[in-house]
C-alpha positions in Angstrom: 6.0 -0.4 11.1 4.2 -2.7 13.5 1.1 -2.6 11.3 2.8 -3.0 7.9 1.6 -6.3 7.3 -2.4 -7.3 6.4 -5.5 -9.6 6.6 -8.2 -11.8 5.2 -11.8 -13.0 5.2 -13.4 -15.5 7.5 -12.0 -19.1 7.2 -15.3 -20.5 6.0 -15.2 -18.3 3.0 -11.7 -19.1 1.8 -12.7 -22.0 -0.4 -15.0 -19.7 -2.3 -12.6 -16.8 -2.6 -9.2 -18.4 -3.1 -7.5 -18.3 -6.4 -4.4 -20.1 -5.2 -1.3 -17.9 -5.6 1.6 -20.3 -6.3 4.5 -19.1 -4.2 7.9 -20.4 -4.9 10.7 -18.0 -3.8 9.7 -14.3 -3.6 11.4 -11.3 -2.1 9.7 -7.8 -2.0 11.5 -4.7 -0.9 9.8 -1.6 0.6 10.7 2.0 1.4 9.1 3.3 4.6 8.4 7.0 4.3 7.3 9.4 7.0 4.8 12.0 5.7 3.7 15.1 7.5 2.4 18.0 5.3 5.2 19.0 3.0 7.7 16.8 4.9 8.6 13.5 3.2 11.4 11.5 4.8 12.7 8.0 3.9 12.8 6.6 7.4 13.3 2.9 7.0 13.4 -0.2 4.8 11.6 -3.5 4.9 12.0 -6.8 3.1 9.2 -9.4 2.8 10.2 -12.9 1.6 8.7 -16.4 1.3 10.3 -19.7 0.3 8.7 -22.9 -0.6 9.7 -26.0 1.4 8.9 -29.7 1.1 6.0 -29.3 3.5 4.8 -25.7 2.9 6.4 -22.3 3.2 8.8 -20.2 5.3 8.0 -16.5 5.4 9.9 -13.6 6.9 9.5 -9.8 7.3 12.4 -7.6 8.4 12.3 -3.9 9.0 14.9 -1.4 10.0 15.3 2.3 10.3 17.8 4.2 8.1 21.0 5.7 9.6 19.5 9.2 10.2 16.5 7.7 12.0 18.8 5.4 14.1 20.0 8.5 15.8 16.5 9.3 16.9 14.8 5.9 17.5 16.6 2.8 16.1 14.3 -0.1 15.1 15.3 -3.7 14.0 12.1 -5.9 13.9 11.7 -9.4 12.5 8.6 -11.5 11.9 9.0 -15.2 11.0 6.3 -17.7 10.1 6.1 -21.4 9.1 3.0 -22.3 7.0 1.7 -25.5 5.6 0.9 -26.1 2.0 -2.6 -24.6 2.5 -1.0 -21.4 3.9 -2.2 -22.1 7.4 0.2 -20.8 10.0 2.0 -23.4 12.2 4.5 -21.3 14.0 4.9 -17.5 14.3 7.8 -15.6 15.9 8.2 -11.9 16.5 11.6 -10.4 17.4 11.5 -6.8 18.5 14.4 -4.5 19.0 13.4 -0.9 19.3 15.9 1.4 20.9 16.5 -0.2 24.4 13.5 -2.5 24.2 14.0 -6.2 23.4 11.2 -8.8 23.2 10.4 -12.2 21.6 6.9 -13.6 21.1 6.2 -17.1 20.0 2.8 -18.5 18.7 2.5 -22.3 18.2 -0.7 -23.3 16.4 -2.9 -26.5 16.5 -6.1 -27.3 14.7 -9.3 -29.3 15.2 -11.4 -29.0 12.1 -12.3 -25.3 11.8 -11.2 -24.5 15.4 -7.8 -22.9 15.9 -5.8 -23.0 19.1 -2.4 -21.5 20.0 0.1 -21.6 22.8 1.5 -18.0 22.9 4.7 -17.4 24.9 6.1 -14.0 25.6 9.8 -13.9 26.5 10.8 -10.8 28.5 13.7 -9.8 30.8 11.2 -9.7 33.7 10.1 -13.3 33.0 8.3 -15.5 30.5 4.5 -15.8 30.3 2.3 -18.3 28.4 -1.3 -17.7 27.3 -3.7 -20.2 25.5 -5.8 -18.6 22.8 -8.5 -20.1 20.7 -11.0 -19.2 17.9 -13.9 -21.0 16.3 -12.5 -20.2 12.8 -9.1 -20.1 11.1 -6.9 -17.6 13.0 -3.8 -15.9 11.8 -0.9 -13.6 12.9 0.4 -10.4 11.4 2.5 -12.2 8.9 0.5 -15.3 7.7 -2.6 -13.2 7.2 -0.8 -11.2 4.6 -0.3 -14.2 2.3 -3.9 -15.3 2.8 -5.1 -11.9 1.8 -3.1 -12.1 -1.4 -4.8 -15.5 -2.1 -8.3 -13.9 -2.2 -10.3 -13.7 -5.4 -11.1 -10.0 -5.3 -13.8 -10.5 -7.9 -15.9 -12.1 -5.2 -15.6 -9.1 -2.8 -18.0 -6.2 -2.6 -17.6 -2.8 -0.9 -20.8 -3.3 1.1 -19.8 -6.7 2.7 -16.8 -6.5 5.1 -15.3 -9.7 6.5 -13.8 -10.3 9.9 -11.1 -12.8 11.0 -9.0 -13.4 14.2 -5.4 -12.4 14.8 -3.3 -14.0 17.5 -0.6 -11.8 19.1 1.7 -12.6 21.9 -1.0 -12.5 24.6 -4.4 -11.8 23.2 -6.5 -12.0 20.1 -7.7 -9.2 17.9 -10.6 -9.0 15.4 -9.5 -7.8 12.1 -12.1 -6.5 9.6 -11.4 -6.0 5.9 -13.5 -3.7 3.8 -13.0 -3.7 0.0 -13.1 -0.2 -1.6 -12.7 -1.2 -5.2 -10.1 -0.7 -7.9 -8.2 2.7 -7.8 -5.2 4.3 -9.4 -2.4 4.5 -6.8 0.5 6.9 -7.1 3.9 5.3 -6.5 6.9 7.1 -5.0 8.5 7.5 -8.4 5.4 9.3 -9.6 4.0 6.5 -11.7 0.4 5.3 -11.3 -0.8 1.7 -11.1 -4.2 0.1 -10.8 -4.7 -1.5 -7.5 -7.3 -3.1 -5.2 -7.9 -0.8 -2.3 -8.7 -2.4 1.1 -9.1 -1.0 4.6 -8.2 -2.9 7.7 -9.8 -2.2 11.1 -8.4 -3.7 14.3 -10.7 -4.2 17.3 -10.7 -6.1 20.6 -13.5 -8.0 22.3 -16.5 -5.8 22.7 -15.7 -3.8 19.5 -13.1 -1.4 21.1 -10.7 -0.1 18.5 -7.2 -1.4 19.3 -5.3 0.6 16.7 -5.8 3.0 13.8 -7.1 1.7 10.4 -4.6 0.6 7.8 -5.1 1.2 4.1 -3.5 -1.1 1.5 -3.3 -1.1 -2.2 -2.6 -4.5 -4.0 -1.8 -5.1 -7.6 -4.7 -6.2 -9.8 -2.7 -9.1 -11.4 -2.8 -12.6 -10.0 0.1 -12.0 -7.6 -1.8 -9.3 -5.7 1.5 -7.7 -4.7 1.1 -5.0 -2.0 2.1 -1.7 -3.8 1.4 0.7 -0.9 0.5 0.5 2.8 -0.5 3.6 4.7 -1.2 4.1 8.4 -1.6 7.0 10.8 0.9 8.2 13.4 0.3 10.5 16.3 1.8 13.1 14.0 1.7 12.5 10.2 1.5 9.2 8.4 3.7 6.3 7.5 3.7 5.0 4.0 5.3 1.8 2.8 6.1 1.8 -1.0 7.1 -1.2 -3.0 10.6 -0.5 -4.3 11.7 -1.3 -7.8 
């Protein structure tokens, strides 16, 4: 569930690739399914929403396990982000409640031309820590990058030219590479098939070390670029997030 949200190309390319999705008020609901061979289990639900404000946008992602999964490993996670009118993140907050583990991460952005800086504070029972992060490009977090991805003009992307951007977390920065795989037919949970842009996301740390498994995403081919399906690997099986009707 931690990797259910996506990414984007380098900041310098945005002006060439943006087709300016006009968000007003949107709410998308997802079913989180655990898949392992013949086993398919509806394990959780997530809601992604964005609201337009007088100065920009407020976005939020909430995820929770269903009652049967609560007995095994209860999860209640929330991501919140304030963005300006250009969809640049200003403030990102991650609230984690997974079984007996509680945590809060806060990222506060500042800008100097194409340079992005952030004060990242981690709130823990053992004490709070603050880290300063920076990138010589537009940087994002695991919520704001999702909306910037949807703003891309996929007609400008090719499968042979991946793009990389920077993600700020609570204490470090990751490099997130997107590779476009083209338009495919994706099978939804109700059995219907829809055309979608297929993209693959790769997470790495400094030096090129992989920091997590790749994430596959399929987005609708209309102007809204709504995520229809997200798929990631687990130690056993896969997790799939389907757009719910």
